C-alpha positions in Angstrom: 6.7 -20.8 -1.7 8.0 -19.5 -5.0 9.0 -15.8 -5.4 8.5 -13.5 -8.4 10.2 -10.3 -9.3 7.7 -9.5 -12.1 4.6 -10.8 -14.0 4.3 -10.9 -17.7 1.5 -8.6 -19.1 -1.7 -10.6 -19.2 -0.9 -12.7 -16.1 -3.0 -12.8 -13.0 -0.8 -11.1 -10.4 -2.9 -10.2 -7.3 -6.2 -10.7 -5.5 -8.0 -9.0 -2.7 -11.2 -9.5 -0.9 -13.6 -6.6 -0.3 -15.9 -7.6 2.6 -18.4 -6.2 5.0 -16.6 -7.9 8.0 -12.9 -7.5 7.5 -11.9 -8.7 11.0 -13.9 -12.0 10.5 -12.4 -12.5 7.1 -8.8 -11.9 8.4 -9.5 -14.5 11.2 -11.0 -17.0 8.7 -8.2 -16.8 6.1 -5.5 -16.6 8.8 -6.8 -19.9 10.3 -7.4 -21.5 6.9 -4.0 -20.6 5.2 -1.8 -19.5 8.0 -1.8 -15.9 6.7 -1.0 -13.0 9.0 -2.4 -9.5 8.5 -0.3 -6.3 8.2 -2.8 -3.4 8.4 -2.0 -0.4 6.3 -4.0 2.8 6.6 -4.8 4.2 3.1 -6.7 7.3 4.1 -10.2 8.4 5.1 -10.3 5.9 7.9 -9.8 3.0 5.5 -7.3 0.2 6.3 -6.0 -2.2 3.6 -4.8 -5.4 5.2 -1.9 -7.1 3.4 -2.1 -10.8 4.0 1.3 -12.5 4.3 2.7 -15.9 4.4 6.3 -16.3 5.6 6.5 -12.5 5.5 5.6 -12.3 1.8 2.5 -10.5 0.5 0.0 -13.1 -1.0 -3.3 -11.2 -1.0 -5.2 -8.4 0.7 -8.5 -7.8 2.6 -10.3 -4.5 2.6 -13.7 -3.1 3.6 -16.3 -3.2 0.9 -17.2 0.2 -0.4 -20.6 1.5 0.7 -21.6 2.0 -3.0 -21.2 -1.8 -3.5 -23.1 -2.6 -0.3 -25.9 -0.3 -1.4 -26.1 -2.0 -4.7 -26.4 -5.4 -3.1 -23.0 -6.7 -4.2 -21.9 -9.5 -1.9 -18.3 -9.6 -0.5 -16.1 -10.6 -3.5 -12.6 -11.6 -4.3 -11.1 -9.3 -7.0 -8.7 -10.6 -9.6 -6.0 -8.4 -11.0 -4.1 -8.8 -14.3 -0.7 -7.2 -14.8 -0.6 -4.8 -17.8 2.1 -2.5 -19.2 -0.3 0.5 -19.2 -3.6 0.6 -17.3 -4.7 3.6 -19.4 -4.0 1.8 -22.7 -5.6 -1.4 -21.5 -8.8 0.4 -20.5 -9.0 2.0 -24.0 -8.4 -1.3 -25.7 -11.1 -3.0 -23.6 -13.6 -0.2 -24.6 -12.7 -0.7 -28.3 -13.5 -4.4 -27.8 -16.9 -3.8 -26.3 -16.0 -3.7 -22.7 -16.9 -1.1 -20.1 -14.6 1.0 -17.9 -16.1 1.2 -14.4 -13.1 2.9 -12.9 -10.7 4.6 -15.3 -7.0 4.2 -14.5 -5.9 5.8 -11.3 -2.8 5.8 -9.1 -2.7 3.7 -6.0 -0.1 5.7 -4.1 3.4 4.5 -5.3 2.3 0.9 -5.5 0.9 1.1 -9.1 -1.9 2.2 -11.3 -5.2 0.3 -11.6 -8.5 0.3 -13.4 -11.7 -1.7 -13.3 -13.2 -3.1 -16.5 -16.2 -5.3 -17.4 -16.1 -7.6 -20.4 -19.1 -7.7 -22.8 -20.4 -10.8 -21.0 -20.5 -9.0 -17.6 -17.4 -10.3 -15.8 -15.4 -7.8 -13.9 -11.6 -7.6 -14.0 -9.1 -5.3 -12.4 -6.0 -4.1 -14.3 -2.7 -3.6 -12.5 0.2 -1.5 -13.8 2.9 -2.3 -11.3 5.2 0.3 -9.9 6.3 -0.3 -6.3 4.2 -3.5 -5.9 4.2 -6.1 -8.6 1.6 -8.3 -6.9 1.8 -11.5 -5.0 
């Protein structure tokens, strides 16, 4: 497996699954790809499971937020794109007709992220790396 030390801005760099059954998802993807889970508590009883292959982070699995469940959103794989500045990218997306669903916020020391939606309705997560560059 190739290793990276950085991603150029505009490059897909990470993905995570938000799901209603995290344990079943970990078992499925573990059996399918040989991934192992490293569970990381992230506060308020929530655990973010880093999925690894040969000890390297390749993706993550987390519980789906209740707000998404209530809205009828199915479990979904989220795609993250590396950016130099999550704040600047959100503002640029809005200038181009996009919507900011989650303004830029810090994810501990790992990085800064935001959730945008393009004018056609597709969602995209922005990732400004700090301690975690992505996969």
